[in-house]
N, C-alpha and C positions, 0 to 999 in steps of 0.2 A: 360778148360772144353769143351768136345765135344758138338757140336750142336745137340739138340734134333730134331728128325723129325719122321714123320709117313707118310706112303703111303697108298692109298686106291684106289681100282679099281672102275671105273664108266662105266658100260656097256651101250651100245646103240644098236639100230637096224640100220644096214647099208641100204643104202649108207649114208656116213657122210663125208662132205667136211671140214676137219679140217683146211686146208690151207686157204680157203676163209674165214672161221670163224676168224682165226687169222688175216687175212688182215683187216677185219672190225674192230676188237678190236685194232689192232696196229695203225690204222689211227685215232682212236677216244679215245685214252687213256688219262688219267689224268697224266701229266708229274710228275715225282718224286714219284708217287703212284702206277702206273701200267705200264707195257710195254710188248712187245713181242720180244723175242730174240731167234734166231735159232730154231724156231718151238715150243717154249715153252711160255706159258702165265705166267706172273709173276705179283704179286701185294702184297702190305702190307695188312694185315688183323688184326683185333682186335676182340676178342670174350671173353666176361665175364672178361674183364680187362687184358687178356693175348694177347701179340702181336706175330706176326709171319709173315713169308714170304710164301705165297701160290704160288706153281708152278704147272702147269697142262700141260701134254704132251700127245700125242697119242701113244698108244701101237703099235709097228711096226707089230705085227703078230696077234693081236686079236682085236675084235670090242669093244674096251674100251679106256677110257682115264685113265691116272694115275695121281692122285692128290697127292701132297705132301705139308705138312706144316712144315717149319723149325722154331724152336724157341718154346717158352712156349705154344703158341696157338696150337701146335701139339696135345696136349691132347684132344682137342675138335674136331678133324677132323671128327670122326663118326657123331657128331651132325650137321656138316656142309653139309653132303651129300645131303639133300633135296634142300638146297640153291644152291649147285653146279650143281645139275641135272637141276634145272630151269635155271641157268645161261647159261649153254651150250646146253640147249634144248635137253636133252638126252632122254626124254620120248616120243618124237614124234614117231608115227608109219608112216614111209615114204610110206607104201603101201596105207594107207588111204588118204594121201595127193595126191599121184599120181592118185588114183582112182577118186578123185574129180576133178582134174585139167588136166589130160592127154587129155581129149576130147576137151579142149579149143585150138583153132588153135595157138594162141600166147603163152599161158602159157605151153601148151603141148610141144611146140618146146623148150622153155627155160628149162623145166624139163629134157628133153632128153639131152640137152647140158651139164647141171650141176645138176645131179640128187640128190646131197647130201646136198643142202643148208639147214641151220637152221636159226632161228631167234635169233640173239645174245641177251642174257639176260644181267643182270648186277649184280654185287656183292651188290651194295647199291642203293636203289631207290632214296634216297636223293642225292647221288653223281651224279646219272644219270640226275636228273632234274637240278641240278646246272650246270652240263656240257652242258645241252641242252640250258639253258638260256644264258650261256656264249657264246655258238656257234651261237646265232642269228646274222645273217647278217655279219658273218666273215668266213674266210676259216677254214677248219678242222684243219689245222696246227696251225693257230693263236689261235683257241680255246684250243688246247692242251697246248700251251705255257701259256695262261692265267690261265688255270686250275692248272698248276704247280706253278704259282705265288700265287694263292690262297692257295695252300698247304703250301708254305713257309711262307706266311703272317699270316694265320689263323690256319694252322694245327700244328701237333707236330712231331718233328723228332723221328724216331724209336729209342728206348733206346739201342737195340742191333741189328743194321742193319745187314741183311744177304746178301744184294746185294747193291752195290753202286748206281745203277740207280733207285732203289725203296726203299728209306730210309725215307719216310715221310708218316704219316697217314693223310688221307683227313680230312678237318676241320669238327668239329661237328656243328650242326645247331646253337647253341648258340654262338660259337666262330665266325662263319661266319657272324652272324647277328650283332655282336658287333665290329668287327674289322674295322679299318680305311682302306678303299679301294681307297683312293686317289691315282691317277696315276697308277692304276692297268691295264689300257689299254682298259677300256670299257666306253661307254658313260654314263653320269650321270643317265639317266632314266633306263638303264639296271642295273646299280649298285643298284639303288633303288628297282627295281623289284626283284633282286637277294636277297638283304638283307631283304626285306619284306617277301619273301618266306621262307627264313631261320628262321626268327623270328616266322612266323606262325607255322612252324614245331616245333621249340623249345618250344613254349608255347601251343602245342597241339590244335592249332586253325584249323588245316587242317590235314586230314588223308591221308597218301600217301602209306601205305602198304596194299597190297592185301592179304597177308598171315600173319596175326598177330601172329598166334601160330604154323606156319609151317604145319597146318593140315586143317584149314578151309578156303576155298576160299571166299573172301569178294565180295559182290555185287559191281560191278564196276561202276554202275550208280552214286551213291553218290560220289565215288572217282573222277570220271570225273568232276562232277559238282563243287566239292569243289576246285579242282585244277584250273579249268577254271575261277572261280570267283576271283582269285588273279590277281592283276595288272601285266601286262606284260607277261601273259601266255595265249596263244591263242589255238585254236582247234588243230593246227598241233602238238604243244608240248604235249598236252594231249594224242593224239592218238599215238605219238611216245613213250611216257611213257607206254601207254597201251600195245603196242607191246612188248617192251623190258623188262619192270619191272613187269607189271601185267599179262603178258603172255596171252593176249587176242588174240587168233588166227584170229579173224575177225576185229582187229583194222584197221582203214583206214585213214591214214594221206593224204587224197586226194588233199589237197592244196599244197603239196610238189611240188616245181618247177620242179624237175627232173621227178617225176611221171607224172605230167601234160605234160611235153615235150615229154616223151617217149610214152604216150598214143596217143598224136597227131602224133607222128612219125609213129606209127603203124596204127592209124586210123585218117587220116587227116580231116575227117568230124566231129570229136568229139572235137570241139573247146571250148565248154562251160563246166564249171566245173560240172554242173548238168548232162550233157550227159556222162561225164567221170565217174561220180558216178554210173550212170545206167549201164555202161559197167562193173564196178566193182561188180555189183550184181551177175554176172556169177561166181564169184570166192568165194562167201560165202560158208561156214564159214571159209575160209582159206585166207582171203584178206591180212593178215599180211605176209603170205608166198609169195603171189603174189607181194607184195611190195618188199620183199627181192630179188625175181627173177628179177624184173624190175631194181632195183638198181644195182644188180650184173651184169646184161648185160652191163650197162653203165660203171661200174667199169672195166670190162674186156676190153671194147673198148678203155678206156682211161688209161689203166695200173694203175688202182686204184686211179686216180686223181679226179674222180668225181663219184657221186652216193651214196645217203644216207647220 
């Protein structure tokens, strides 16, 4: 029986740096669940009980991405458009961003060098938060490996896999909360924080979605407070989630070590976190994009080995 699939066009306003967006996703993927291969983003998806393989590529001649879902979930692709547009930051108006930041001596230079950066979103807020907790105090590569172990131990294999490298569904909150994570490769306190978070989501004790019905934007204040109240989750994690999942253009993970180091590199006099935060006021309400440009500069300097 031939594989079912559906394609859909997702248009954007240029410039749009697809390759750097893929570099970010590729370095922070959940092994066995998502990957980047030959300029294409791939991941397993599940929607209303139907599974599928999502693939997204850039159109070579037009300002759009081409999204495809192979498998039963292909029937739902039109309903996934709002999620995909947020995920790949397709509704940004680059002219507004440049108008706000071009006059800044530092950010203006970075915008000129790489004018098409976007803030990478996420398919799943839950998955992103899990991946962020897993990534605390370990390398990006190690976090990807551990995320793959979580998929194998608590997730489900895809019933009809479409690609050998992405053949698992990410664990559900209840499955992750209840699975035995002995020898998973994380310290006991981090395992406890991870499973406490998963249980809180499973039992509706914490709200993590900013778009509950795909139409209404939720007030992010309560979401920040609720996430921050959980053990093992600090301000950096909350702001990172605000950037990537909640699409807060002004999110500011200012305690990020790379951001601190790069600000000091550019402004040696700004040694204190408070002074660095004052510097960031110049970038409101686009601080999440300032973060991406600062991370990206370091990624370019280190061939993608550091930054973000």
